[in-house]
N, C-alpha and C positions, 0 to 999 in steps of 0.2 A: 884434428878437427876443432875448428874455433866455434862453429855451431854443430848442433848434434841433434838426431832424433832416435830414440830407442823404442820400439814397439814390440808387443808380444800378446799372445792369446793363451790363457790359463784357466786352470780348474783347480782349485785347492781341495786337498783332502784334510791335511793336519798342519797347524802351526805349532812348531817346537818353541822358538821364541819369536821370530818372524821370519818370513819367508824371503830368501834372496834368489831371484829367479835368474839373474844375469849379473855377471863380474867380469870387466876388463882390467886387466893389470899390464904393467911394464916389467917383465922378468928381468931384462938387462939392467935397467935402473933400480930394480928392487923396489918398485912403487906399486902398491896396491890400491884398489879402489879408485881407479881413474874413471870408471863408469859402471854404475852398479844401480840395479832396480830392486827395491826392497818393499815387502808387502806386510801390512798389519790387517787387523779387523776394520778399523776405522779410519786408518790413514795410510798413505804410501809415503815413500822417500826417494827421490832420484839423488844419487852421489854423483857429481859431476867435477871432474878434475880435483876429487878430494874435498869438494864442498857439500856439505849436507844440508838438505832443506826438506822439511817435512810439509806435506800438503794433505789437509784433512779432505776426507771424502764425503760427498753429499750423501751418498749411501753406503752402508756398512757391507763389506764382503761375505758372502755366504759360500758354504762349502758345496762342492759337487755341482757347480754351476758355471758355465764358460763366461769368461769375461775378455774383453780386448782393451789393453792398456798402452798408451803412448806418452813418453815424457819428451819434451822438446825444450831446446835452449838456442834462443836467437842471440848472437853476441852482439849484433847491431842495435838491437832494442834493449839487450840485457834483460831477457825476461824468460823465466823458466815456466813451462805450462804443461799441465796433466789433462789428459782426456781418457774418460772411461766409456767404452761402448760407443766411440765416435762423437760424444758430448763432451763440451768444455766443463771440466770439473772445477779446477782452480787454476790460478796463475800467481806469480811472484816475480817482482822486480829485483833483479840481483845481478851484480857483476861478477862473473866466475874469475876473470882475470887472467886465464892460461888456457891453452888448448888442451883437448882430450886426446890421448894416443896410448898405444899399448901392443903387445904382441902375443897376448894369450887371452882368449874369451872363454867363459865358462857358463853353461846353463844349469840351473837348478842347484847351485853351490857358490857359496861365497868363501871367505877366508875363515869361517867358523862353522864346523858341521853342525852345531846346535842351532844355527840359523838357516839350514838348508831347506830347500823347496821340496814338499811332498805333494804331489798331485800330478796333472797332465799339463804339458807346454806344447806350444805350437806357434809358428810363425814368428819367431824372434829375429828381428831385423834392426840394422842400424844403418842410418844415412848420415852423410856429412853436411847435412844442411837441416833446417827446421821445416818440416812438412807443413802445409797449410791445413786448414780444418776440412777442407772438401775432400783432400787426399785422405786424411785420417778416416773421414766418415766413410768413404768408399771402401777402404781396407776393412774396417770394422762391421760393415753389412755385407761383406763377402762379394762385392761387386768388382773388386779389384785384389789380385794377388801380387802386390808390388813387392820386389825383392829389394833388400838394402843395398846400396853401392859400397859400403863399408864392411859390413858383416851381412851375408845372405844366409837365410834359414835352409836353402835347398842344398848348399855345398859346404864341405870342409869340417864336419863335425866327426869327433871320435867318441863313441858310445861307452860308457863305462857304468856298470851296475844299474842300468836302466833297461826298461822294455820299450820297445816302439812298434808302431802299426800305422799303415796309411789309413786316412780318412778323407772323404771328398770334402772339398771347401764348404760346400752348403750345408754340411751337417753342423757346422759351428753356428750358423746362423737360423737353422730351423731344428730347434732342439725338440725332442720328444716330450710334449706336455700332456702325454695320456695319463688317466687316472691310475694311481698306484694303490694297491690295498693291502691292509693288514687283516689276517683272519683269526678267529678266536672260536673256543668251543662253546658249547651251550651255556648261556648266561640268562639271568633274568633282563627284562626290558629297562629297568632303571639302571644296572650295571651296564648294560650295552650302550645306553645313551651317555651315561658318564664317561665310558671308555673311548669312544669314537670323538666326543667333545673335547675331552682331555688330551687327545692326540692331535688336536687340530683337524679331525677329519669329520665325516658324517655318516650316518646310516644311509643305506641306499634309497634313492628316489627314483622310481621308474614310472612311466606313463604309457609306454608301448611295449607290446609283448616281445619284440625281438631283442630288446634290452634286458628282459627276464631271461630269455633263452641264452644271450651271450654271457650273462652272469653265471648261469648253471653250468654251461660248458667250461667255463673259467674254474669253477669250483670243481669240477669233475677231474681237470687236469691237475688241479693243486693237490687235490686229495683223492688219489686213485684207489687207495685201499679203505676209504671211509664213505658210508652211505648216511651217517648222521648229519653230515654237514655239506650235502651235495645238493639239497632242494628245497630248504627252508631256512630262511633268513629274516631277522628282525628289520623292519622299516622304521622310519621316523614318523609315519602317518599314524594319527589317532584323533579320536573325538573327545579326549578327557575334560576338554574346557566346556564343549557344548555337545550334548547328545545329537549325533545325526550330522554334524558338521565336521567333516575330516579335513585336516590340514596336516601338511608336512612341517613338523616343529611350530613356529609361531608366524608362518606365512599365511597368506590369503586362503580362503576356502577353495579346495579342490573339487570341482564340479563333477568330473567323471573319472573317479579312480577306476584302476584297473582290476575290478573285483572278478573273481572267477565263480563259475556256478550261481549259487544262491546267496553268495555272500553279499553284503554282511547280513548275518543272522544272529548276532549275539546279544542285540538290544544293549542296555546300559552294563551288562555283566561282561562284555567283551569290547574293550575301548582301544586296543592296539591291533596293528596289522602286520601280518607275516608275509613273506613273498615265498611264493611257491612256483613251480614249473608252469602252472596254468594261470597263474595271476596273484591277486591278493586275497587273504582272507582274514577277517577279524577273530581275535583270540583274547584270552584274559591276560592282561598285563601283569598282574600279582602272582599268577600260579604258574604260567608256562614258562619253560626256558627254551630258547632257541640259540642257534648258532649265529654268529656275528660277523660281518664284514664292514670294516671302516674304509671308506673312500677318501683318498687325497686329491685335491685338485693340483696342490703343490706341495712337495714335501715340506714339512714346518721345521723351523729351528727351534729347539728348546733353549730355555735359559734356567740355570740353576741359581736362584737367589737366596740369599741369607748365608753365604759361606764366606764372607768378608774378602772376596776376592777382587782385586782391582783390575787384573789383565783379563780382558774379554775372551781371550783364547781359553781361559779356564772355566768360563761361565756358559759357554755355548755348546750345545750337543745337538746331534741328530738322530733320530730313531731309524732302526731297521730290524726286521724279524728274522732271527737266525734259523730256527728249525720250525717250519711252517707246521709240519705234521703233529708236532707235539704242543704247539700253540703257546706253551708257557715260558720257553726261554727266550728271554730277552737280552738285548744287548743295546746299551746307549752309548754309542761312540761319541766320545768327547771331540767335537770337531777341530778344536784348535789346541789339543795337548793329547798325550797318551792315555788320558783317563778312560774309563769305561764303566758301565753298569751292569753287572751280570745277573743271572738267575738268583733270585733271593733277594735282588735289589741293594747290592752294595755299591757304595760309592768308591771307586778306586781311581788312583792317579800313579802313574809310573810304578805299577804292581805294588802299591802299598794301600791298603784298606783303610780308608779315612772314615766311614761310618757305614752301619747297617741300619735299613730301614725297619721300625717296628712294625709288627703285625696291625693290620688295619682292614677295614671293610668299606669298599672293595679293596683287595690287596694289591694295588698298582701304585706306582711312585708318582703319577701325575697328580698335581695338586699340591696342598699344602699338608706335609706330613711331618711326623715326630721321627728322628734318628738317633741311634745310639752311637756315640762317638768313640772310634777306636784310635783316633788321633786328635792332638788339639785343634780346635776350630774356633775362630772369633773369641779368644781368650777364655775358651772353656776348656776343661781338662778331659782326658780320656775317662770314658764311663759315664758322663752326662748326657742328658738328653738335649738334643738340639733342633730347632725348627727349620725345616728347608722347604723351598718350593721349586717344583719342576714344572715349567709351564711352556706352552706353545705361543702364548699371546705376544702380540707385538709390543713395542715400546709404548705406545699410545693406548694401551689397554691395560686393565686390571684383571688379575686372576682370582676368581672365587676359590673357596676352599676345595671344591669339587674339580677344579681344573678348568672350568668354562671361563669364557673371556667376556668382559663388558667394556664399554668404553671408561677411559680413565677418569673422565670429569664426572662420571655417576657414582664414584667412590665417595662415600660420606656425604651425600647430597640430601640426607633426611628422608629418603624412601628406599624400599629394597628393590634391587635390580637383580641380584643372584637369586638362584633358587634356593639355596641354604642360608640367605640373609646374611652372608659373611661380609658383603660389601659395607655393612654398616657396624661391624663390629672392630674394636680396637682403633677407633677414629682419634689417635693421637695427633695433635697439631704442633706441639713444643717438644723440642729436643734440648734439655739442659746440660751444659757440661758437668762433669765431677767437680765438686767443691763450689757449685754456684751458692752464693749468698745474697738472700733476697733483700737483706738491709743495705747492701752496698749499690749505690747507683752505677749504671753502666758509664763508661768513658767514651768520649767522642772519638771518633776514627779519622777524622779530618787532620788534626794536629795532635800532637802528643799532649800538649798543656791546655789545649782548648776545652772549654766547657761544653757539655752536652745541650744541644738546643731542644726545647720544649716548644711544640706549636700549640698555642691556645686558640680554642675555637668556641665561642659562647653564642647560643642561639636563644635569644629572649623570646618566650612566647607570650607573657602577659606582665603588665607593669601598672601598679597603681600608687599614686602619690597620695601620702597622708600629710597634709599640710600643717596640721596641729601638732603632730608628733615630729615634724621635720625629718621624715623618713619615706623611703619608697619600698613597697613591697614588690618583690620580683620573682617570677617564676622562669627559670632558665635551665637549658640543658648545657652543661659544662663538658667539653671534650679536650683532653690534652694528649698530644701524639709525640712519640719520640721513637728512637731506633736503638735497641739493645744488640750490640755486637757479639755479646756472649751465647746467644740463642740461635738455634736453627728451627726452621719452621718446616712442617712437613705437609704435602699434598695441599697446598693452598688453592683456593678456588678464585676465579676472577670476580665472582659476587661475593662481596665482603660479608654479607649477612651469613654465609656459611662457613665464616672464619671465626665465629665467636667462641670464646673459650668458656668452660664451665667454670663456676664459683670455686670449686676446690683446686683447680688448677691456678685460677687468678690469685688465690691467696699464697700461692707459693712462689709467686713472681715479684719482682721490684715494680713498684707503681708510685709515681711522685704524688706527695701530699701537697695540696693548695689549700692555703688559709685565706679565709675571707675576712679582710683586715677590719673594714668600716661595717661589721655587723654587731648586733648586741649578743655579748657572750662570745665564747671562744668556739667559732664555727669553722669547720674545715672539711675536706673531702672524704667521703667514706668508701670503703669497699665491702659491698653486701650484696643482697640478692637483687638490689635495684641497679646494681652496677653492671655495666657491660664492658668487657675488654675483647676487642677485635683486632686481628691481624689483617692489614691492608697489603695486598699484593702489588707492589709498585713495579718490580723488575720481573722479567720472564726467566731471567738467567737461573738455572737450576742444574742439579746433578741428582744421581740416584744414590739411594743409601745402600751400600754393599753389605750392610749388616742386617738389613730388614729382610725377611721372608716374604717380601711381597713388592709390587712395583711402587715405591715411595719415591716422590720427588722432593728434595731437599733445597729450601731456599734460604739465602743468607739473611741473618738478622741485621747485617750492616746495610743491605739494599732495600729491605722491606720494613714497614713500621708497625708500632702497636699503638692502639689508641684506646683509652679509657674514657667513658662517658657515662654521666649519670644527671637526673634531673633534680633540681633544688628549687625549694621554695624558701627564700630568705628575706629578711628585712634588713636594708642598708640604710644606715644614718645619711641624712643629706641637709647641709646647711642652707636652707632657702634664703635667698635675698629678696624680701618683699618690699622694697624701695618703691618699685614701680607697679606693685598690684593695683588694678588686676592686668596691667599690660605688661607683665614682667616676662623675662626670659630666664629659665633656670638651667643649671648643669650640674646634675648629681652624678655620682661616680660609684661604680662597684670596683673595689680594690682588692685585687688578686696578688698572693706572695707565695711563692714556692718555698717550703720550709723543709724539703727533704735533705737539702744539703745547701752550702753557701753558693754564691753566684760564680764562683770560680769553678765550680763542678757542674751547676746547672743554671740554665738562663732561659727567660722566654725569648722566642724568636719574634722580633717586631715585624719582620718583613711578611712571613707567612701566616702569622696569627690574624684572626679575624673575629668580629662581632658584628651580628646582625639581629635586627628585631623583626619579629613576624607576626606580632600582634595587632590589634586594631590601633591605628595611629592616632585616630580623634577619640580620645577617652572623654570622661565627664568634664574634667578641669583642663587637661593639657593635650597639645598636639606633640607626639613623640617624634623627634627627628632621628636622622641616622646615627647609629653608635659610632664612637671613634676611640681609638686605642692610644695610650700614653704611656710608653715604657717608663719605668723608674728603676734606675740601677744605682740610686745614691746610698742604699743601706747595705747591710751584709748580705741580704737575700734579694734574689731577682724578684721584681714586683711589675705588675701590669694593671694600670687602670683603665677602666671602660667608661668613657664619658658618656652620659646620657642627656642630650639636649631636650629641654622641655619648654615649649611656648604655651603660656595659658590661653585657654579658650576663653575670651573676655565677653562673650555673648551673654553669659549668665550674669555677669555685674552688670553689663550695659541695660539688660532687661529689668533687673531687680534693684539696681541702685541708681544708675545715671538716669535712665528715662523717668522713674517715679520722682527723683529730686528736681529734675528739669521741669517736670509738670507742676511740681510744687512751687518751684520758683515762679513759674509763669502765674500761678494762683496767687502767690503773695505779691507779684508785680502788679497784678490786675486790681488789687485792694486800692492802689493808688488813683485808679480811675473811678472809684465809687464816690458818690457825691459827699462832699466835705461835711455836710450837716448830718451824715450817718456814721459818726465817730465810732459807735459800739460795733457795726458791722464791719468796718474797715480794720479795727483793732483786732476783733475776735478771728477774722479770716487770716491775718498775719500771725497771731499767736498760734493759732491751730496748726498752720504750716510749719512753725518753729518747733512745736512738740513733736509733729510727725517726724520731721527730719532729724531732731535729737534721738527718737527712739529708734529710727533706722541706723542712726550712727552707732548707737549702743549694741544692737544687734550684729552689725558688721564687725565691730571690734571684738565681739565674744566669738565670732567665727574664725578668726584668724590669730596667729601666734601673737604673743606680747613682745614688741619690739621697742627698743630704745629711741628709734627713729620714726619719723613720719613717713607713712606709706601714701602713695598718690592718691588712693580712695579716701584717706584721712583729710588730705588738703582738699578735695573737692567737697566733702561733705562740711568740713569746717568752714569753707567759703559759703556753702549754702546756708550754714546757720548764720554766718555773719552777714550776709546780704539780706537775710529775713530779718535779722536784728536791726540792720540799718533801715529797712522799711519801716518797722515799728517805731523806730526814732523819729523817722520822718513824719509819719502819722501824729505822733505827740506833738511835734514842732508845729506842723501845719494847723492842727486844731488850736494849739496855743495862740497861734498867730491870729487866727480868724476870730476866735471868740474873746479876745481880750479888749476892754473899755474901761475907761476911768470912771471911778464912784464919784458922788456928790461931794465927798471930802477931797476927791482928786487923785485917790489912788486905789480904788476898789475895782476889781475886775467881775464882769457879769459872769455867771456860772452857766448861762444858757444863751444859746445863739438865738432863740426865739423871743427873747425880751427886747422890745423897742424903746426907744428914747425919743424924746422930743428934740427938734432942732434948736440949737442954741441962739443963732442969730436969725436967720431966715431959711426958707426952704432951700434956696440955691446953697447956702452955706452948709445945712444939713447934708445935703446931696453931695458936697464935696467931701466931706468927712468920711461918709458911707463908702464913697468910690475909692478912697485911699486904702481903706481897710480891706475891700475885696480884692483889689489889685495885688495887694501884698500876699494874701493867701494863694491866689492863682499863681503869682509868680514862684511861691514855694512848692506848689503841687508840679508846676512844670519843671522846676529845677530838680526836685526829687526824681521824677520820671527819667529825665535826662541823665543824672548822676548815676542812678541804679543801672540803667541801659548801658552806660559807658563802662561802669565797673564791670558789668557782666561781660561784655564784649573783650574788653580788655584782658580779664582773668582768662577767658576761654583761649584767646590767642596765645597768651603765655604759657597757659596749662597744657593744652594740646600740642603745642608746638613743642615743648619740652618733653612731654611724654610720647609722642610718636617719633620724635627723633632718635 
């Protein structure tokens, strides 16, 4: 056969190693394993022409349940496909490269008896072609009983050491899903509730009288010689939470319970309900003891956790009650090996007693219990106590100490969900290897000689610039993230706030030390009560811890990260460049250096690192821009600078320096328009402006750091002083020119413009002299106004052009 299909219907009892349900070999050529079908718990393996190919199952196999399986190989498409119960499970592109042939076919046995099949087999058929999905679906749903054209189930088999029986085809597809029950003697209500929940079952819930009668009839058939347990059983109905409100467990209120006679009549003294042949009656939960029946909607599969077993066949069990009348004799049959638990609750495998359960209350093995070892287990010697968990809970659930199940994500979520509060106990999130040394940094897993990347995240909340001190006060949160491949993380939550490690654990782990370079003093990161160390779940890839007596998910330290963060309030030095004050742009820096190890061991990741500002951007003096990162690998240690761009808010200086001085300049300039005969007024106005500007200059200089260079505000104020001084000079020159006249001796000047003199020659001559003197003064006043105005305009064009550029 170049193409082939192998189909079978099976029901597993026990897995010895794995189950070989079919084997085709060539005895003439002495070639075995030409076509083989093999079963594990979580995987299957078709062997085609001595080519082995594992295929993982989407759902694990369970014991005592019928399955239909098909393996197909299409040589033209070179595709191996697996179907479970008519549904596509998995496929794999593979070229077998040679045909399948043989002359001897065996069911239930391969070439190794330790891998033989234990269970029920039916409808084993072989075709010399790849069946399509519709054909396989029809066979699995019992719509079609198609026989193989290469090997047929209906003909040609020789039975050896097996038992056979005829079964209708529809029985495979209509399995009996009726409730099965376990029965127990008189117990207290709390024990009864624990027992049924720990078995994955429930106490009876009845709403009609016919169900009560049916249960009573079943009890009479089960216990023909007993009267104690034939008519009264505990139910899960109670009003413990709220008097008079009866509920089955935590379900909604039951409006019309099936009460008998005058029941309920026990007030708050009787909070539980017992099932009788006439209906329900309320009784005392704490004192009364009644028989127990636990009803299964589906037989559960138990897991034995904490045994350090990696083979699933040695972990899974199924329950059955061996001696119903005695109630006490339990057998826990290991579904996937020859192990069992017998009366007295001993853990046995291959007739070797491994452990005996210590006496406990209630004395049943379900839940988290202490066991006395009779053989070494998990590197513990014989005679030591070992913790084991026997649980019916699913893989996505967590088992409380009392055996009840809760959703796994509720484990260690900072609130109690188990009745015994065990879900919030022993919440360990870190598993360190033996010999872990916290002073050694972890190594990178990417390349052998590469350094470990540290992701820096800085969130600045507040920033204040101290101009006089040439420094900035910064309140920020520093977070450093890395991966430690030496660690394993347990039960990580998607919500990282639930993955915060306590301080005592934090101090036992390696954490990076970051030094703040440009601060005053030797400042660096701290690990104290204000520090938070959190595990971030990045990858969902996980496995179960076979050593833990609980459902513990293990996450790799290589795929998931650690982040340490703390808030700091520090002062960083900043060399302010004030040349363009108050229209300056500054760039201060926060310099971080990792000093735990040199840069060939540790370095900051410049790609994934980030810095953000969350405070008010418009402060008193500056507008804070977006922070920038600047890596620095020039030294021995890896460094990172966070550049803080600052643009000064010039409104204050304009309002308090430029506008007042501009007004003062206008006042000074206006003095040139006062009558020239009012010299005192003109001079006093200009001098007053000069003094005010000088005083303002002094105040501004005192409010700024002393620098060896001129600042733009200094240039402005000096210009204001200079232009005012020029106006004063003009006043003196004008006054001197207007009031200057020759004396009788020919050289003396009049001291007052009010003194008149007589004409020298004639009136017309005198008028000519007076006119020359007045025109000269007017020209000086006019020129002074023009010179001052042009100087002011020219300076402003140059000043503001240079400043704003």
